[in-house]
N, C-alpha and C positions, 0 to 999 in steps of 0.2 A: 335938645340933645345934638351937640356939635358933631358932623360927620364929614369925613373925608373919603372920597372914592379914588382908588388907585388904578391905573390901567398900565401895565407893561406893553411895551411896543418894540418888537425885535427886528432888526435890520442887517442885512448882509451886503456883501460887495455887489457892484453892478453885474448884470447878467454876463457881459463879455469878459469880466475877471473871474467869474467862476467861483468855486470853493477851495480854500486850501487847507492843507492837513493841519495847520496851526490854529485854524479858525474853530471858535466854539460851535458846538452842534446844538441847534434847536430845531423843532419840528418843522416849522415853515417861516423862516425869517424873510422878510420883504427885500427884494434887491433894491438898491439905492436909486435905480433908474425906473422905478415902478412907483404907482401911487400907493398901493397897498390897501388895507382895510380900516386904517385909524380914522381917516377923514370921514368914512361912512358911519362909523361909531360916534364920533363927536356931533355929526348932524342929526343924529337919531335922539341926541339928549334932547332936542326941541320938543319933543313928544312928552316929556316927562312933566307932570303937573307940579311936582316939588322939586325946585332948582335951588333950594337953600342948602348947599354943600359946597365943599371945594374940590375940585377935580385935579389929580396930579398924574401926569403922564411920565411914564420912566422911559427914558431913551436908552435901549441896550443894543450894543453892537456885536457882531461875531468876531470882530478883529479890531485890534488896538489902533491900527492905522487909519481906520476909517471913523472914529469915534467922534471927531468933530464935524465931519459931513452928515453923520446920523442925528447930531444935536441940531445942526442947521436945518436938516429936512424936516424933523419933527416940529420945530419951531415954525416954519413956514406953514406946515399942515394945521397947527393950531391956530395960527393967525388968519389963515383962509377960512376956517371952519367958523370963527367968529360967534363961538357959543354964547348963550345967556348965563352959563355956569362959569364962575370964577375959575379959570383953568391954569394950572401951572406946569412947567417942565422941570424934571429933576433928571440930571444925566452925570456924566463923568466929571465935569468941571464942578459941580455942586458937591459930588461926593469927596472929591480931593480936598476941598475946603473943609469938610468934616473931618477928614482924616488928619488935616492939619491942626485943626482946633484941638483934637484928642492928643495929638502929639504934643503940643504946646503945653497942655495941661496934665502931662503924665499919664494919660489914658490910653496911650497908643495901641495897647492890647486889645481895649474893647472895640477899636476900629477894625479889627479882623473879622468881625461879625457882620460888618456892612460891606457888601461887594455887589457891583453889577456884573456877575458873571455866574451862570448856572441858575437853575430854576428856583432851588430852595433859597438861595441867596437873594434873589430878586423878590421873592415872596416875603422874605423877612424885611426888605425895605418897603414893601407894601403896607406892612403893619408899624414899622418904624416911623415912617413919615407922618401918618396920622398922629402919632404920639407926639412927635416934634412939633406938630402944628396945633397941638392941644386939644386934639378931637377925641371924644368918647368911644367913637365908632369908627371901625374901618370897613369899607366895602370894596371887595375885590372884583374886578372885571377884567376881561381880556378884550383886546382890540379888534378881534375877528368876530365880535358880537354886534348885535343890533337890539336897540330897546324897541319893544312893541306894546308894552304895558305902561300906559300914562302913570299909573299908580305904583310903578316899580319902586321907587324909593320910600313911599309911605309904608308899603308893605315891608320892605327891607328893615325899617326902623320900627315897626309895629310891636315886635316881641322883644327885641334886644333889650337887656337890662331889667325885664320883668321876671316874674316867678311863675313857675309851673310845676305844680305838685310838690312844692317845697324846694325846688331846684331853681337857681338863678339862671336865666337863659343868657349865656354869654357867647354863643356861636349859633348861627343859622345858616343853613345851606340852602341855597335855590337850586335850580337844575336847568337843563337846556332843552330848548325846542329845536329840532332839526330842520333844515331847510324844507322837509316834507310835512312840517308842522306836527311831528310826532316826537315823544320824548324816548321812545324805544329806539335801539340801534337797528336799522335795517340794511343788513349786509349778508351777502352770500355766505353760507357755511361750507366751507371746503372739507374734504374728507380728513385732511391732517388735524382738523380742529376737534376731532372725536375725543381725544385726550386733553384737549387744551380749549375748553368749552367756555372760554371767557366772555364771548357775546351773550351766550345763554344766562350764564350767572349774572351778568350785569342786568340784562333785561328782566330777569326774575327779581333782583333787587330794586329795580326802577318800578315794577309793577306793584310790588308790595309796600313800598315806602312813598313813591310819586303817586301811584295810581289809586291809592285807597285812602279813606278817611282814617283818623282825623286829619285836619289840615296840618298840624303841627306834631311831629313824632321824633323819637330818637332815630338817628340814621347811622348805619356803619360805612357809608360812603359821603364824600363831598366833592363838589366841583370847584377847582380853584378859580375858575372864571365866574363864579356866582356865589361868592361868600361874604357873610357879615360876622364881623367879630368885635366884641367889647374890649376895651383896654385892661378891665380886670382879668382877662383871659391873655390877649397878646402881649402884655407886659410880663407875664409869667411863663409863658411856653413859646418856644421858637419853632420855626421850620428847621429841620435837621439837615445841616449842609451836607452830610455824608451821603444822602440819596440823591441820585442824578435824575430820576423820573419818578413820578407818583407822588410827588412832594405834598399834594393835597390831602389825600387819604393818609399818608404818613403822618402830617400834622394832626389829623383827627386822631390817630392811634397815641400820639405824643400827649395829646390834650386829655385823653380818656385816662392815661397812665397817671396824670397829675391830678385827677379827680373832676375834669370839666367834661360834660356832655355836649354832644353836637345834636342840634335839632333841625330836620328839614321842613320847609314850608313849601307845601305843594301847590301854593298860588304864587310863588316868587320865581318867575320864569324869565328867561332871556333867550332870543333867537341866536343860535350858534351857526354860523356860516364860515366855516374855515377853508383856506386853500387845501387842495388834496396833499397829502404826505407823499413825499417822493422817495422816502426810504425803502429799500427792499423788505419783503416779508420777514427773512431771517434776521434782519437787524431790529425791526420792531419787536420781534419775540425775545431778542437778547435784551433789550431794554427792560422787558417785563421780568425776565429771568433775574436780572441783577436786582431789581427792585423788590420782588418778592422773596427773594433769598435773604436780602438784608432785613425786610421786615420780620420775616419768620425768625431769623436770628435774634432780632430785638425782643421778640415776644419770649423766646426761649431763655434769653439771658436776664430776664427780669429778676428782681429781688424784693423780698418783702421788706418794704421801708415805710416809716410813718408818713401819713398823709399822702400815700400813693396806692393806686388800685392795680392790681395784676389782671391784665387783658389776656383772653385767649383767642385763638383763631374762630372759635365758635361763636364768641361775642360779636364777630365781624361778618358772620353769615348773613345773606349768601354771597356777598360779594363786598371785600376781597377776601374774606375767610376762606372760601373754598380752596384758595391758591397759597395759604399759609399753613398748611397741615403737612403731616408726615409723609404724604404720598407725592409732594411737590417734585422730587427730583424724577420720580418715576414718570409723571406726567411730561416733565421736560424731556426725559429719554424718549418716550413713546412718540410724542408729537413731532419731535425733531427728525426722528428716523423716518415718520411717514412724509415729512415735509421734504426731506433729503430725496426720497424716492421720486417725489413730484418733479423736484428739480432736474434729477437725472433723466427723467421721461421727456423733459423739455430740452434736454441737452444742455442744462447749465451745471456744469461740474463745479464751478466756484461756488454758486449758491448751495449745492449739496455738501460742499467742504464746509461752509460756514455754519451749517447745522450741525456738524460733528463738533465744530468748535463751541458751539452753544451747550452742547452736551458736556464737554470737558469743562466750561465755565461753571455749570452747575455743580460738578463733582469738586471742583477745586475751590468754589466760593462758598461752599456748605458751612464751613468754618471761617468767618472773616478774621483777618489779622488782628483786629482790635475789638473789643467786646462793645457791640453797639449800644447797650443799655447803659453801660458806665460811661460811654462817650457822650451819650444824650445828657446825662446828669451834669457833665462838665459844661457842655455847651449851655444847658438851661441855666446853670449858676452864673456863667458869664453874660448871659442875655440878660438875666434879672438885674445885675449890675449895670449893664448898659441903659437900660430901660429906667432904673431908679435914677441914675446920673442925669438923664434928660428929662426926669419928671420935674427938675428945678425950674421954675418960670424963668428965672435969671438967665440960666445957661441956654434953655431952649431959644428964648428971645434974642440972646446974643448970636447964636448960631443962624437963627432965621434972618436976622439982619444982614449978616454977612452973605447969606445965600440970596437975599433979595426976595424971600418968600414971606409974604404977609401971613402973620399967625392969627391975626383976630379976623 
């Protein structure tokens, strides 16, 4: 079974240049004058017993004017790592050639689904490239992780494509081990979190799904940095470009709507050691507000259609289901009021004001301008057309030759 592992690597301006308002926002892009975590991940590949796969590193930049520098930086890191795994770089120069190929063949519209900007678009490339390279399986990993299990790849491929209780297993989720070697989130619970008990809900889900037998079970959550997908799934269902955060769980929701189940393997782990997030608390909550409001609306706007499954918030309990129910706006209201009071006690009036903005966003975004479910149907239709187009051996081989990406 041919597999391609894909690793997105996010890079930003040098430290002395700082961040600009026009730059794309990612959680922790590596400044160009730092080494980052990619090299560490690549070196940890040597631990794997099974190296019979292709690795593609996606080079992502926060700004257009540093794209060439990002490509050069990642290329040097790959060269220095000198892994035993066949490793390829895919970045802006390669994407431009694909767009040009599609335009030359009157398929320019399909190219809009292939972008190196935004988490969902990046994840779509994480499954498109294995398809282009002729792989049956895509393994999604992040560059702030470390392989510590020599049998990781064997486990990743152990169940994919096989059957369980009459269901073909087309998506397997692994999980993260934190630097403290625990899979639970060990963070301080502040008073404002009383109504925003996200950590408690996540830990409850982790205990039930990761911490208990059997080894393989259905899951309501998935980690984008430890995910295995079969082409029978990823050629049918895309990541939704309309969501800016939480694209991994949103993908799981999309898949379930189209009749595909996600299973978690409680032996498929990877060490997750990310740089600290620098965004203020009010901003991290805002990102959650927008994603949960979007997903709640997607569930509420579902229609009964052939070959589709209606998914409820309860189907996704305890997490993320707990944040997709009718009390979501009230949770946002109460938690942001409490957080704003904490900011005021600390003398941070700007932080307190941003909490009030969060409340306003929750009220104003409760009904999105476009129907999320209908939009998903259109994106999925275009995605299937894109993947069917590149299912042609002739077309995929032509494009790989232009990109100098070995397909076999």
